[in-house]
C-alpha positions as CSV (number, residue, x, y, z in Angstrom):
1,M,-0.1,0.1,-0.1
2,K,1.4,3.3,-0.7
3,I,0.7,6.1,1.6
4,E,2.1,9.5,0.6
5,P,3.7,12.0,2.5
6,V,1.9,14.8,4.5
7,A,3.2,18.4,4.4
8,T,2.5,21.1,6.6
9,A,3.6,24.8,6.3
10,R,7.3,23.7,7.4
11,L,7.5,19.9,7.5
12,V,6.9,16.6,5.6
13,L,5.6,13.5,7.8
14,H,7.3,11.0,5.7
15,P,5.5,7.6,6.1
16,L,7.9,4.8,7.0
17,G,8.3,1.6,5.1
18,E,9.9,-1.8,6.1
19,A,13.1,-1.0,4.4
20,E,13.2,2.0,6.0
21,A,12.7,1.0,9.7
22,E,15.0,-1.7,9.5
23,R,17.6,1.3,9.1
24,I,16.5,3.1,11.7
25,V,16.4,-0.3,14.3
26,A,19.6,-0.9,12.9
27,R,20.8,3.3,13.1
28,Q,22.5,3.0,9.7
29,P,21.1,5.4,7.1
30,G,21.1,4.1,3.6
31,T,21.7,6.1,0.8
32,G,19.6,8.9,0.0
33,D,18.8,9.3,3.7
34,R,19.3,12.4,5.1
35,W,19.3,12.2,8.9
36,G,19.6,15.3,10.9
37,E,22.1,15.4,14.2
38,G,21.3,13.3,16.9
39,Y,18.5,10.7,14.6
40,P,17.4,8.4,15.3
41,E,16.8,8.8,19.1
42,D,15.9,5.7,21.4
43,G,12.1,6.3,20.5
44,D,12.6,6.4,17.1
45,V,14.2,2.7,17.2
46,R,11.7,1.8,19.7
47,A,8.4,3.1,17.2
48,A,10.0,1.6,14.1
49,T,10.6,-1.8,15.9
50,G,7.2,-1.6,17.0
51,F,6.3,-1.3,13.8
52,L,8.4,-3.8,11.9
53,N,6.4,-6.2,14.8
54,G,3.0,-5.2,13.6
55,L,3.9,-5.7,10.0
56,A,4.9,-9.4,11.1
57,E,2.0,-10.0,13.2
58,R,-1.3,-7.9,11.4
59,G,0.2,-7.0,8.1
60,D,0.7,-3.4,6.4
61,P,-1.9,-0.6,9.1
62,G,-2.0,2.1,6.3
63,V,-2.1,5.4,7.4
64,F,-1.5,4.2,11.3
65,R,2.2,3.9,11.0
66,P,4.7,6.1,12.0
67,Y,6.4,8.8,9.9
68,G,9.7,10.6,9.9
69,V,9.5,14.2,10.3
70,R,11.4,16.2,7.9
71,V,12.5,19.5,7.7
72,D,14.1,20.8,4.3
73,G,14.3,17.4,3.8
74,A,16.5,16.2,6.8
75,T,14.4,13.7,9.4
76,V,14.9,15.7,12.6
77,G,12.5,13.0,15.0
78,G,9.6,10.9,14.5
79,I,5.7,11.1,14.9
80,G,3.1,8.3,14.6
81,F,0.4,5.9,15.3
82,H,1.3,3.1,18.0
83,G,-1.2,0.8,15.8
84,P,-4.8,0.7,14.3
85,P,-7.4,2.3,15.8
86,D,-8.9,0.0,18.8
87,E,-12.0,-1.5,19.1
88,I,-14.2,2.0,19.9
89,G,-11.8,3.6,17.0
90,V,-9.6,5.3,19.1
91,V,-5.6,5.8,17.9
92,T,-2.6,6.6,20.4
93,V,0.1,8.8,18.8
94,G,3.5,8.9,20.0
95,Y,6.2,11.8,18.8
96,G,9.7,12.7,19.3
97,L,12.3,15.2,17.6
98,T,15.8,15.4,18.5
99,P,17.5,18.3,20.8
100,A,18.3,20.5,18.0
101,A,14.8,20.6,16.1
102,R,13.3,21.6,19.5
103,G,11.6,24.8,20.8
104,R,10.3,25.6,17.3
105,G,6.7,24.6,17.2
106,Y,7.7,21.4,14.6
107,A,6.3,19.0,17.3
108,S,2.8,20.7,17.7
109,E,2.7,21.4,13.7
110,A,3.5,17.8,13.0
111,L,0.9,16.3,15.5
112,R,-1.7,18.8,14.1
113,A,-1.3,17.4,11.0
114,L,-1.1,13.2,12.2
115,I,-4.6,14.4,13.9
116,E,-6.2,15.7,10.7
117,V,-4.8,11.9,8.9
118,A,-6.9,10.1,11.8
119,R,-10.1,12.7,11.5
120,V,-10.1,11.6,7.6
121,A,-9.5,7.9,7.9
122,G,-12.4,8.0,10.4
123,V,-11.0,7.5,13.7
124,T,-13.3,8.4,16.8
125,G,-10.4,9.9,19.2
126,V,-7.1,10.7,19.5
127,K,-5.2,9.8,22.6
128,G,-1.4,10.1,23.9
129,D,0.3,10.7,26.9
130,A,3.4,12.3,28.9
131,D,5.2,12.4,32.1
132,L,4.3,14.7,34.9
133,D,7.3,16.4,34.4
134,N,7.3,16.9,30.5
135,V,5.2,20.3,30.4
136,A,6.7,20.4,26.9
137,S,5.0,17.7,25.7
138,H,1.5,18.9,27.6
139,R,2.2,22.1,25.4
140,V,2.4,20.2,22.1
141,M,-0.6,18.1,23.0
142,E,-2.5,21.4,23.9
143,A,-1.6,23.5,21.2
144,A,-2.7,20.1,18.6
145,G,-6.2,20.4,20.4
146,M,-5.8,17.9,22.8
147,R,-7.1,18.2,26.1
148,C,-5.7,16.5,29.9
149,V,-8.5,14.4,30.6
150,A,-6.4,12.3,33.4
151,Q,-3.5,12.1,35.5
152,D,-2.1,9.4,37.7
153,D,1.6,9.0,39.8
154,Q,3.0,9.0,36.4
155,L,1.5,10.3,33.5
156,R,-1.0,13.3,32.0
157,H,-3.3,11.7,29.5
158,F,-4.7,14.0,26.8
159,Y,-7.3,13.0,24.3
160,L,-9.1,15.0,21.4
161,G,-12.7,13.2,20.4
162,F,-14.1,13.9,16.8
């Protein structure tokens, strides 16, 4: 299945394929890969590993996959879905940028675009969470329209319904 990149004003969300995910897990760029300084981070490797495991177990997830966040053609982080929608149609999102790319509004811009991908795909809602002390991530989700709906001793939980 061919999934098209998603363009925003400053970014391109590049859908990962199997070969690219394997290179991320190996932390070895291929010919033509432009990785920003510090990419991939541990979270990118975890997301690519989860994507590869999902491919093996369930097949191609369509749009519900990880995406590389590209600025001027260089991958500076990742964003994506943790898998297909659950039984009530809700997807979980995650994201992360390299330190050099943080603080510029890229994460919120990318998350807004990913939420639109989910909405167009017909999900009923989008959820995410962040550690209690990760105020920057709380702000990213809030800037993308998600609201804090719960908090426990470790995480703040955010949700946006359609």
